[in-house]
C-alpha positions as protocol buffer text, in pm:
chain_id: "A"
residue {
  index: 1
  type: MET
  ca { x: 0 y: 0 z: 0 }
}
residue {
  index: 2
  type: LYS
  ca { x: 146 y: 333 z: -111 }
}
residue {
  index: 3
  type: ILE
  ca { x: 65 y: 670 z: 46 }
}
residue {
  index: 4
  type: ALA
  ca { x: 213 y: 964 z: -147 }
}
residue {
  index: 5
  type: PHE
  ca { x: 264 y: 1304 z: 18 }
}
residue {
  index: 6
  type: TRP
  ca { x: 273 y: 1598 z: -224 }
}
residue {
  index: 7
  type: SER
  ca { x: 227 y: 1974 z: -237 }
}
residue {
  index: 8
  type: GLY
  ca { x: 184 y: 2199 z: -536 }
}
residue {
  index: 9
  type: GLN
  ca { x: 387 y: 2470 z: -362 }
}
residue {
  index: 10
  type: GLU
  ca { x: 720 y: 2478 z: -183 }
}
residue {
  index: 11
  type: LYS
  ca { x: 761 y: 2516 z: 194 }
}
residue {
  index: 12
  type: ALA
  ca { x: 439 y: 2338 z: 276 }
}
residue {
  index: 13
  type: GLY
  ca { x: 613 y: 2099 z: 517 }
}
residue {
  index: 14
  type: THR
  ca { x: 567 y: 1793 z: 296 }
}
residue {
  index: 15
  type: THR
  ca { x: 882 y: 1612 z: 406 }
}
residue {
  index: 16
  type: PHE
  ca { x: 824 y: 1689 z: 773 }
}
residue {
  index: 17
  type: ASN
  ca { x: 464 y: 1568 z: 752 }
}
residue {
  index: 18
  type: THR
  ca { x: 569 y: 1250 z: 574 }
}
residue {
  index: 19
  type: ALA
  ca { x: 820 y: 1170 z: 848 }
}
residue {
  index: 20
  type: VAL
  ca { x: 601 y: 1244 z: 1150 }
}
residue {
  index: 21
  type: VAL
  ca { x: 290 y: 1073 z: 1014 }
}
residue {
  index: 22
  type: ALA
  ca { x: 493 y: 763 z: 925 }
}
residue {
  index: 23
  type: CYS
  ca { x: 648 y: 749 z: 1273 }
}
residue {
  index: 24
  type: ALA
  ca { x: 313 y: 799 z: 1446 }
}
residue {
  index: 25
  type: SER
  ca { x: 151 y: 532 z: 1229 }
}
residue {
  index: 26
  type: VAL
  ca { x: 408 y: 269 z: 1323 }
}
residue {
  index: 27
  type: LEU
  ca { x: 414 y: 361 z: 1693 }
}
residue {
  index: 28
  type: LEU
  ca { x: 34 y: 363 z: 1721 }
}
residue {
  index: 29
  type: TYR
  ca { x: -60 y: 63 z: 1507 }
}
residue {
  index: 30
  type: PRO
  ca { x: 81 y: -289 z: 1441 }
}
residue {
  index: 31
  type: LEU
  ca { x: 212 y: -204 z: 1096 }
}
residue {
  index: 32
  type: THR
  ca { x: 541 y: -231 z: 911 }
}
residue {
  index: 33
  type: ALA
  ca { x: 631 y: 78 z: 711 }
}
residue {
  index: 34
  type: ALA
  ca { x: 893 y: 216 z: 474 }
}
residue {
  index: 35
  type: VAL
  ca { x: 961 y: 580 z: 394 }
}
residue {
  index: 36
  type: VAL
  ca { x: 1101 y: 663 z: 50 }
}
residue {
  index: 37
  type: SER
  ca { x: 1180 y: 985 z: -130 }
}
residue {
  index: 38
  type: GLY
  ca { x: 1006 y: 1009 z: -465 }
}
residue {
  index: 39
  type: ARG
  ca { x: 1270 y: 1259 z: -580 }
}
residue {
  index: 40
  type: TYR
  ca { x: 1556 y: 1014 z: -643 }
}
residue {
  index: 41
  type: GLY
  ca { x: 1857 y: 1221 z: -530 }
}
residue {
  index: 42
  type: ASN
  ca { x: 1688 y: 1434 z: -263 }
}
residue {
  index: 43
  type: ARG
  ca { x: 1807 y: 1348 z: 89 }
}
residue {
  index: 44
  type: ASP
  ca { x: 1575 y: 1573 z: 291 }
}
residue {
  index: 45
  type: LEU
  ca { x: 1356 y: 1283 z: 405 }
}
residue {
  index: 46
  type: GLU
  ca { x: 1636 y: 1063 z: 538 }
}
residue {
  index: 47
  type: ARG
  ca { x: 1781 y: 1362 z: 725 }
}
residue {
  index: 48
  type: LYS
  ca { x: 1468 y: 1363 z: 940 }
}
residue {
  index: 49
  type: PHE
  ca { x: 1585 y: 1030 z: 1086 }
}
residue {
  index: 50
  type: TRP
  ca { x: 1961 y: 1068 z: 1100 }
}
residue {
  index: 51
  type: GLN
  ca { x: 2228 y: 1323 z: 1022 }
}
residue {
  index: 52
  type: GLY
  ca { x: 2573 y: 1291 z: 872 }
}
residue {
  index: 53
  type: LYS
  ca { x: 2737 y: 1033 z: 649 }
}
residue {
  index: 54
  type: GLN
  ca { x: 2631 y: 685 z: 752 }
}
residue {
  index: 55
  type: ASP
  ca { x: 2620 y: 341 z: 599 }
}
residue {
  index: 56
  type: ALA
  ca { x: 2289 y: 285 z: 425 }
}
residue {
  index: 57
  type: CYS
  ca { x: 2294 y: -93 z: 470 }
}
residue {
  index: 58
  type: THR
  ca { x: 2127 y: -246 z: 773 }
}
residue {
  index: 59
  type: ILE
  ca { x: 2261 y: -604 z: 776 }
}
residue {
  index: 60
  type: PRO
  ca { x: 2622 y: -734 z: 782 }
}
residue {
  index: 61
  type: TRP
  ca { x: 2799 y: -804 z: 452 }
}
residue {
  index: 62
  type: GLU
  ca { x: 2819 y: -1178 z: 517 }
}
residue {
  index: 63
  type: ASP
  ca { x: 2436 y: -1190 z: 514 }
}
residue {
  index: 64
  type: ARG
  ca { x: 2392 y: -994 z: 193 }
}
residue {
  index: 65
  type: GLY
  ca { x: 2489 y: -1264 z: -53 }
}
residue {
  index: 66
  type: GLN
  ca { x: 2651 y: -1097 z: -355 }
}
residue {
  index: 67
  type: GLU
  ca { x: 2422 y: -795 z: -377 }
}
residue {
  index: 68
  type: CYS
  ca { x: 2684 y: -534 z: -277 }
}
residue {
  index: 69
  type: PRO
  ca { x: 3066 y: -548 z: -278 }
}
residue {
  index: 70
  type: PRO
  ca { x: 3233 y: -532 z: 64 }
}
residue {
  index: 71
  type: GLU
  ca { x: 3367 y: -202 z: 191 }
}
residue {
  index: 72
  type: ASP
  ca { x: 3733 y: -308 z: 179 }
}
residue {
  index: 73
  type: LEU
  ca { x: 3704 y: -404 z: -189 }
}
residue {
  index: 74
  type: ALA
  ca { x: 3566 y: -62 z: -274 }
}
residue {
  index: 75
  type: ALA
  ca { x: 3842 y: 104 z: -72 }
}
residue {
  index: 76
  type: GLU
  ca { x: 4116 y: -91 z: -251 }
}
residue {
  index: 77
  type: GLN
  ca { x: 4000 y: 7 z: -599 }
}
residue {
  index: 78
  type: PRO
  ca { x: 4046 y: 380 z: -675 }
}
residue {
  index: 79
  type: GLY
  ca { x: 3741 y: 527 z: -845 }
}
residue {
  index: 80
  type: TYR
  ca { x: 3522 y: 231 z: -748 }
}
residue {
  index: 81
  type: TYR
  ca { x: 3186 y: 362 z: -630 }
}
residue {
  index: 82
  type: VAL
  ca { x: 2938 y: 159 z: -425 }
}
residue {
  index: 83
  type: GLU
  ca { x: 2583 y: 273 z: -496 }
}
residue {
  index: 84
  type: ARG
  ca { x: 2347 y: 198 z: -211 }
}
residue {
  index: 85
  type: GLY
  ca { x: 1995 y: 278 z: -105 }
}
residue {
  index: 86
  type: LEU
  ca { x: 1754 y: 371 z: -381 }
}
residue {
  index: 87
  type: GLY
  ca { x: 2031 y: 386 z: -639 }
}
residue {
  index: 88
  type: CYS
  ca { x: 2124 y: 21 z: -576 }
}
residue {
  index: 89
  type: LEU
  ca { x: 1768 y: -93 z: -641 }
}
residue {
  index: 90
  type: MET
  ca { x: 1741 y: 121 z: -953 }
}
residue {
  index: 91
  type: ARG
  ca { x: 2044 y: -59 z: -1098 }
}
residue {
  index: 92
  type: LYS
  ca { x: 1841 y: -379 z: -1110 }
}
residue {
  index: 93
  type: GLU
  ca { x: 1667 y: -420 z: -1445 }
}
residue {
  index: 94
  type: ARG
  ca { x: 1430 y: -701 z: -1351 }
}
residue {
  index: 95
  type: PRO
  ca { x: 1175 y: -696 z: -1067 }
}
residue {
  index: 96
  type: HIS
  ca { x: 1267 y: -1045 z: -946 }
}
residue {
  index: 97
  type: GLU
  ca { x: 1622 y: -925 z: -872 }
}
residue {
  index: 98
  type: MET
  ca { x: 1490 y: -698 z: -598 }
}
residue {
  index: 99
  type: THR
  ca { x: 1449 y: -957 z: -326 }
}
residue {
  index: 100
  type: ARG
  ca { x: 1344 y: -893 z: 32 }
}
residue {
  index: 101
  type: GLN
  ca { x: 1707 y: -933 z: 137 }
}
residue {
  index: 102
  type: LEU
  ca { x: 1830 y: -676 z: -116 }
}
residue {
  index: 103
  type: VAL
  ca { x: 1561 y: -424 z: -26 }
}
residue {
  index: 104
  type: LYS
  ca { x: 1621 y: -451 z: 349 }
}
residue {
  index: 105
  type: ALA
  ca { x: 2000 y: -445 z: 300 }
}
residue {
  index: 106
  type: ASN
  ca { x: 1972 y: -106 z: 135 }
}
residue {
  index: 107
  type: MET
  ca { x: 1755 y: 55 z: 401 }
}
residue {
  index: 108
  type: ARG
  ca { x: 1822 y: 198 z: 744 }
}
residue {
  index: 109
  type: GLN
  ca { x: 1617 y: 91 z: 1040 }
}
residue {
  index: 110
  type: VAL
  ca { x: 1412 y: 360 z: 1214 }
}
residue {
  index: 111
  type: VAL
  ca { x: 1191 y: 151 z: 1446 }
}
residue {
  index: 112
  type: GLU
  ca { x: 1334 y: -192 z: 1519 }
}
residue {
  index: 113
  type: GLY
  ca { x: 1193 y: -453 z: 1285 }
}
residue {
  index: 114
  type: ARG
  ca { x: 900 y: -234 z: 1179 }
}
residue {
  index: 115
  type: MET
  ca { x: 1003 y: 87 z: 1007 }
}
residue {
  index: 116
  type: TYR
  ca { x: 1282 y: 154 z: 758 }
}
residue {
  index: 117
  type: CYS
  ca { x: 1400 y: 449 z: 551 }
}
residue {
  index: 118
  type: MET
  ca { x: 1531 y: 409 z: 197 }
}
residue {
  index: 119
  type: PRO
  ca { x: 1826 y: 649 z: 149 }
}
residue {
  index: 120
  type: ALA
  ca { x: 1826 y: 851 z: -172 }
}
residue {
  index: 121
  type: SER
  ca { x: 2105 y: 812 z: -424 }
}
residue {
  index: 122
  type: ARG
  ca { x: 2436 y: 985 z: -360 }
}
residue {
  index: 123
  type: LYS
  ca { x: 2477 y: 1054 z: -730 }
}
residue {
  index: 124
  type: ALA
  ca { x: 2445 y: 1416 z: -833 }
}
residue {
  index: 125
  type: ASP
  ca { x: 2245 y: 1342 z: -1145 }
}
residue {
  index: 126
  type: CYS
  ca { x: 2021 y: 1076 z: -1286 }
}
residue {
  index: 127
  type: ALA
  ca { x: 2192 y: 848 z: -1539 }
}
residue {
  index: 128
  type: TRP
  ca { x: 1915 y: 602 z: -1613 }
}
residue {
  index: 129
  type: GLY
  ca { x: 1845 y: 676 z: -1977 }
}
residue {
  index: 130
  type: GLY
  ca { x: 1687 y: 1016 z: -1933 }
}
residue {
  index: 131
  type: GLN
  ca { x: 1369 y: 1112 z: -1750 }
}
residue {
  index: 132
  type: VAL
  ca { x: 1168 y: 823 z: -1894 }
}
residue {
  index: 133
  type: GLY
  ca { x: 1427 y: 566 z: -1791 }
}
residue {
  index: 134
  type: CYS
  ca { x: 1455 y: 717 z: -1445 }
}
residue {
  index: 135
  type: LEU
  ca { x: 1077 y: 710 z: -1407 }
}
residue {
  index: 136
  type: VAL
  ca { x: 1056 y: 343 z: -1503 }
}
residue {
  index: 137
  type: ARG
  ca { x: 1334 y: 234 z: -1268 }
}
residue {
  index: 138
  type: LEU
  ca { x: 1217 y: 444 z: -973 }
}
residue {
  index: 139
  type: ARG
  ca { x: 860 y: 315 z: -1000 }
}
residue {
  index: 140
  type: GLN
  ca { x: 996 y: -39 z: -1022 }
}
residue {
  index: 141
  type: ALA
  ca { x: 1210 y: 14 z: -710 }
}
residue {
  index: 142
  type: ILE
  ca { x: 920 y: 160 z: -509 }
}
residue {
  index: 143
  type: ALA
  ca { x: 697 y: -128 z: -620 }
}
residue {
  index: 144
  type: ALA
  ca { x: 959 y: -370 z: -485 }
}
residue {
  index: 145
  type: VAL
  ca { x: 965 y: -193 z: -148 }
}
residue {
  index: 146
  type: ASP
  ca { x: 585 y: -205 z: -143 }
}
residue {
  index: 147
  type: ARG
  ca { x: 593 y: -586 z: -165 }
}
residue {
  index: 148
  type: TYR
  ca { x: 768 y: -621 z: 170 }
}
residue {
  index: 149
  type: PHE
  ca { x: 591 y: -362 z: 389 }
}
residue {
  index: 150
  type: ASP
  ca { x: 234 y: -297 z: 495 }
}
residue {
  index: 151
  type: VAL
  ca { x: 261 y: 72 z: 404 }
}
residue {
  index: 152
  type: VAL
  ca { x: 509 y: 276 z: 201 }
}
residue {
  index: 153
  type: PHE
  ca { x: 511 y: 652 z: 266 }
}
residue {
  index: 154
  type: ILE
  ca { x: 646 y: 842 z: -35 }
}
residue {
  index: 155
  type: ASP
  ca { x: 768 y: 1202 z: -13 }
}
residue {
  index: 156
  type: CYS
  ca { x: 693 y: 1352 z: -355 }
}
residue {
  index: 157
  type: GLY
  ca { x: 785 y: 1708 z: -259 }
}
residue {
  index: 158
  type: SER
  ca { x: 632 y: 1989 z: -462 }
}
residue {
  index: 159
  type: LYS
  ca { x: 740 y: 1906 z: -817 }
}
residue {
  index: 160
  type: ARG
  ca { x: 480 y: 1889 z: -1095 }
}
residue {
  index: 161
  type: ASP
  ca { x: 682 y: 1672 z: -1334 }
}
residue {
  index: 162
  type: ASP
  ca { x: 581 y: 1341 z: -1491 }
}
residue {
  index: 163
  type: LEU
  ca { x: 747 y: 1146 z: -1210 }
}
residue {
  index: 164
  type: ALA
  ca { x: 539 y: 1315 z: -940 }
}
residue {
  index: 165
  type: LYS
  ca { x: 220 y: 1271 z: -1142 }
}
residue {
  index: 166
  type: ALA
  ca { x: 293 y: 902 z: -1198 }
}
residue {
  index: 167
  type: LEU
  ca { x: 356 y: 840 z: -828 }
}
residue {
  index: 168
  type: LEU
  ca { x: 34 y: 1018 z: -736 }
}
residue {
  index: 169
  type: ASP
  ca { x: -164 y: 822 z: -996 }
}
residue {
  index: 170
  type: GLU
  ca { x: -31 y: 490 z: -869 }
}
residue {
  index: 171
  type: ALA
  ca { x: -65 y: 565 z: -497 }
}
residue {
  index: 172
  type: ASP
  ca { x: -347 y: 415 z: -295 }
}
residue {
  index: 173
  type: LEU
  ca { x: -385 y: 750 z: -120 }
}
residue {
  index: 174
  type: CYS
  ca { x: -259 y: 1100 z: -202 }
}
residue {
  index: 175
  type: VAL
  ca { x: -197 y: 1339 z: 87 }
}
residue {
  index: 176
  type: LEU
  ca { x: -211 y: 1702 z: -30 }
}
residue {
  index: 177
  type: ASN
  ca { x: 6 y: 1910 z: 201 }
}
residue {
  index: 178
  type: MET
  ca { x: -107 y: 2270 z: 234 }
}
residue {
  index: 179
  type: ALA
  ca { x: 13 y: 2589 z: 397 }
}
residue {
  index: 180
  type: GLN
  ca { x: -273 y: 2739 z: 595 }
}
residue {
  index: 181
  type: GLY
  ca { x: -268 y: 3081 z: 428 }
}
residue {
  index: 182
  type: ARG
  ca { x: -259 y: 2956 z: 68 }
}
residue {
  index: 183
  type: GLU
  ca { x: -546 y: 2858 z: -155 }
}
residue {
  index: 184
  type: GLN
  ca { x: -420 y: 2528 z: -296 }
}
residue {
  index: 185
  type: ILE
  ca { x: -720 y: 2299 z: -292 }
}
residue {
  index: 186
  type: GLY
  ca { x: -894 y: 2464 z: -586 }
}
residue {
  index: 187
  type: ASP
  ca { x: -585 y: 2436 z: -806 }
}
residue {
  index: 188
  type: TYR
  ca { x: -530 y: 2076 z: -700 }
}
residue {
  index: 189
  type: LEU
  ca { x: -885 y: 1970 z: -782 }
}
residue {
  index: 190
  type: ARG
  ca { x: -863 y: 2138 z: -1123 }
}
residue {
  index: 191
  type: ASP
  ca { x: -521 y: 1993 z: -1207 }
}
residue {
  index: 192
  type: PHE
  ca { x: -591 y: 1642 z: -1077 }
}
residue {
  index: 193
  type: PRO
  ca { x: -968 y: 1588 z: -1104 }
}
residue {
  index: 194
  type: GLY
  ca { x: -932 y: 1211 z: -1098 }
}
residue {
  index: 195
  type: LEU
  ca { x: -755 y: 1205 z: -760 }
}
residue {
  index: 196
  type: ARG
  ca { x: -1021 y: 1361 z: -536 }
}
residue {
  index: 197
  type: GLN
  ca { x: -1168 y: 1024 z: -441 }
}
residue {
  index: 198
  type: LYS
  ca { x: -835 y: 907 z: -303 }
}
residue {
  index: 199
  type: THR
  ca { x: -705 y: 1230 z: -148 }
}
residue {
  index: 200
  type: PHE
  ca { x: -657 y: 1338 z: 213 }
}
residue {
  index: 201
  type: PHE
  ca { x: -600 y: 1710 z: 276 }
}
residue {
  index: 202
  type: LEU
  ca { x: -338 y: 1797 z: 537 }
}
residue {
  index: 203
  type: VAL
  ca { x: -263 y: 2146 z: 669 }
}
residue {
  index: 204
  type: GLY
  ca { x: 81 y: 2180 z: 825 }
}
residue {
  index: 205
  type: ASN
  ca { x: 195 y: 2441 z: 1078 }
}
residue {
  index: 206
  type: TYR
  ca { x: -171 y: 2499 z: 1160 }
}
residue {
  index: 207
  type: TYR
  ca { x: -285 y: 2790 z: 1379 }
}
residue {
  index: 208
  type: ARG
  ca { x: -637 y: 2803 z: 1522 }
}
residue {
  index: 209
  type: ASN
  ca { x: -657 y: 3176 z: 1455 }
}
residue {
  index: 210
  type: GLY
  ca { x: -514 y: 3164 z: 1104 }
}
residue {
  index: 211
  type: ARG
  ca { x: -672 y: 3310 z: 793 }
}
residue {
  index: 212
  type: TYR
  ca { x: -847 y: 2984 z: 709 }
}
residue {
  index: 213
  type: THR
  ca { x: -949 y: 2758 z: 994 }
}
residue {
  index: 214
  type: ARG
  ca { x: -1015 y: 2390 z: 945 }
}
residue {
  index: 215
  type: ARG
  ca { x: -1390 y: 2458 z: 952 }
}
residue {
  index: 216
  type: ASP
  ca { x: -1352 y: 2729 z: 687 }
}
residue {
  index: 217
  type: ILE
  ca { x: -1167 y: 2492 z: 455 }
}
residue {
  index: 218
  type: GLU
  ca { x: -1425 y: 2217 z: 504 }
}
residue {
  index: 219
  type: ARG
  ca { x: -1709 y: 2460 z: 429 }
}
residue {
  index: 220
  type: ILE
  ca { x: -1554 y: 2638 z: 128 }
}
residue {
  index: 221
  type: TYR
  ca { x: -1447 y: 2322 z: -53 }
}
residue {
  index: 222
  type: ARG
  ca { x: -1718 y: 2090 z: 80 }
}
residue {
  index: 223
  type: ILE
  ca { x: -1466 y: 1857 z: 233 }
}
residue {
  index: 224
  type: GLU
  ca { x: -1591 y: 1605 z: 484 }
}
residue {
  index: 225
  type: GLU
  ca { x: -1436 y: 1618 z: 830 }
}
residue {
  index: 226
  type: HIS
  ca { x: -1263 y: 1282 z: 798 }
}
residue {
  index: 227
  type: MET
  ca { x: -1080 y: 1397 z: 483 }
}
residue {
  index: 228
  type: LEU
  ca { x: -894 y: 1689 z: 642 }
}
residue {
  index: 229
  type: GLY
  ca { x: -618 y: 1703 z: 902 }
}
residue {
  index: 230
  type: ALA
  ca { x: -447 y: 2003 z: 1063 }
}
residue {
  index: 231
  type: ILE
  ca { x: -114 y: 1952 z: 1243 }
}
residue {
  index: 232
  type: PRO
  ca { x: -14 y: 2253 z: 1459 }
}
residue {
  index: 233
  type: TYR
  ca { x: 334 y: 2400 z: 1454 }
}
residue {
  index: 234
  type: ASN
  ca { x: 547 y: 2266 z: 1736 }
}
residue {
  index: 235
  type: PRO
  ca { x: 899 y: 2408 z: 1779 }
}
residue {
  index: 236
  type: GLN
  ca { x: 1026 y: 2109 z: 1982 }
}
residue {
  index: 237
  type: MET
  ca { x: 917 y: 1857 z: 1721 }
}
residue {
  index: 238
  type: GLN
  ca { x: 1045 y: 2071 z: 1436 }
}
residue {
  index: 239
  type: ALA
  ca { x: 1385 y: 2096 z: 1606 }
}
residue {
  index: 240
  type: ALA
  ca { x: 1393 y: 1720 z: 1666 }
}
residue {
  index: 241
  type: ALA
  ca { x: 1319 y: 1646 z: 1300 }
}
residue {
  index: 242
  type: ASP
  ca { x: 1574 y: 1900 z: 1179 }
}
residue {
  index: 243
  type: SER
  ca { x: 1832 y: 1726 z: 1401 }
}
residue {
  index: 244
  type: GLY
  ca { x: 1758 y: 1383 z: 1255 }
}
residue {
  index: 245
  type: MET
  ca { x: 1555 y: 1264 z: 1553 }
}
residue {
  index: 246
  type: ALA
  ca { x: 1199 y: 1256 z: 1417 }
}
residue {
  index: 247
  type: GLU
  ca { x: 1127 y: 909 z: 1555 }
}
residue {
  index: 248
  type: ARG
  ca { x: 1260 y: 996 z: 1903 }
}
residue {
  index: 249
  type: GLY
  ca { x: 1057 y: 1315 z: 1907 }
}
residue {
  index: 250
  type: ILE
  ca { x: 732 y: 1142 z: 1814 }
}
residue {
  index: 251
  type: ARG
  ca { x: 795 y: 861 z: 2060 }
}
residue {
  index: 252
  type: ARG
  ca { x: 846 y: 1118 z: 2337 }
}
residue {
  index: 253
  type: PHE
  ca { x: 521 y: 1294 z: 2248 }
}
residue {
  index: 254
  type: LEU
  ca { x: 323 y: 971 z: 2248 }
}
residue {
  index: 255
  type: ASP
  ca { x: 481 y: 816 z: 2560 }
}
residue {
  index: 256
  type: ASP
  ca { x: 531 y: 1102 z: 2802 }
}
residue {
  index: 257
  type: GLY
  ca { x: 191 y: 1270 z: 2815 }
}
residue {
  index: 258
  type: MET
  ca { x: 249 y: 1622 z: 2687 }
}
residue {
  index: 259
  type: ARG
  ca { x: 111 y: 1937 z: 2842 }
}
residue {
  index: 260
  type: GLY
  ca { x: 12 y: 2281 z: 2720 }
}
residue {
  index: 261
  type: LYS
  ca { x: 40 y: 2342 z: 2346 }
}
residue {
  index: 262
  type: SER
  ca { x: 208 y: 2005 z: 2297 }
}
residue {
  index: 263
  type: VAL
  ca { x: -120 y: 1830 z: 2379 }
}
residue {
  index: 264
  type: GLU
  ca { x: -282 y: 1978 z: 2071 }
}
residue {
  index: 265
  type: PHE
  ca { x: 7 y: 1870 z: 1849 }
}
residue {
  index: 266
  type: GLU
  ca { x: -10 y: 1514 z: 1983 }
}
residue {
  index: 267
  type: GLN
  ca { x: -387 y: 1496 z: 1945 }
}
residue {
  index: 268
  type: GLU
  ca { x: -394 y: 1634 z: 1593 }
}
residue {
  index: 269
  type: LEU
  ca { x: -103 y: 1420 z: 1473 }
}
residue {
  index: 270
  type: THR
  ca { x: -267 y: 1110 z: 1618 }
}
residue {
  index: 271
  type: ARG
  ca { x: -596 y: 1204 z: 1452 }
}
residue {
  index: 272
  type: ALA
  ca { x: -432 y: 1272 z: 1115 }
}
residue {
  index: 273
  type: ALA
  ca { x: -237 y: 944 z: 1118 }
}
residue {
  index: 274
  type: ARG
  ca { x: -551 y: 747 z: 1204 }
}
residue {
  index: 275
  type: LEU
  ca { x: -761 y: 913 z: 933 }
}
residue {
  index: 276
  type: ILE
  ca { x: -489 y: 875 z: 668 }
}
residue {
  index: 277
  type: LEU
  ca { x: -442 y: 504 z: 740 }
}
residue {
  index: 278
  type: LYS
  ca { x: -816 y: 447 z: 753 }
}
residue {
  index: 279
  type: ARG
  ca { x: -879 y: 632 z: 426 }
}
residue {
  index: 280
  type: ALA
  ca { x: -600 y: 431 z: 261 }
}
residue {
  index: 281
  type: GLY
  ca { x: -748 y: 105 z: 392 }
}
residue {
  index: 282
  type: ALA
  ca { x: -451 y: 13 z: 611 }
}
residue {
  index: 283
  type: ILE
  ca { x: -666 y: -1 z: 927 }
}
residue {
  index: 284
  type: GLU
  ca { x: -1036 y: -39 z: 990 }
}
């Protein structure tokens, strides 16, 4: 099951929302989940879970078969580059080559045994036969990840290219990320008329006293209550995600019993995660 997060405009908090909703979903429900960037070389999503240069593989070399060369071999051969993460999967031309072992070996664990992040490619450009070739291989890689997890959360960013459109078309649910003060829903419904029946609308950095409240948005666009979420801005959680500790931050919010403004963030995030999973069909 694929849930694609997308926004037609920049700085709508798409990557942040993808990360926190994915973490909350796994910590609240008995699901396995993967988070993947739908922008091939963009590393913003993985930086929400860890910072710095780290090994993308999650299992020892001796358990990987012959999927990746060992580190010492790469070190001994000048100019030899080991592609890992999403780039490693995209090198495979046939779907059957992307086994469970290969997929897991190229991901980093976020929640033990239940949630993994697929690192983006370290290559600066896409060398897969142009945009069409890149699209085919990326879709094939994401489809392979989807075979081994209950839910795959895909960060599609704000691009309007063919790749983003294809990922939205093939997703089981599209989450439209919106900034509270911008009128995006009308444009979205005009540009993607066929997606309304599988869309959840999510307002990030929500303020109760903003220009458009949740009730205003529901009334203006005739959106049912269960199709719209509004996650308030929370400086502690934003700082945690920016420091590569999104999972720790969400776990703290859910486990410790927050007070003050943090209660609203916890409640609204929990509500949004539940409604998204329910609308996608992942939970009843």
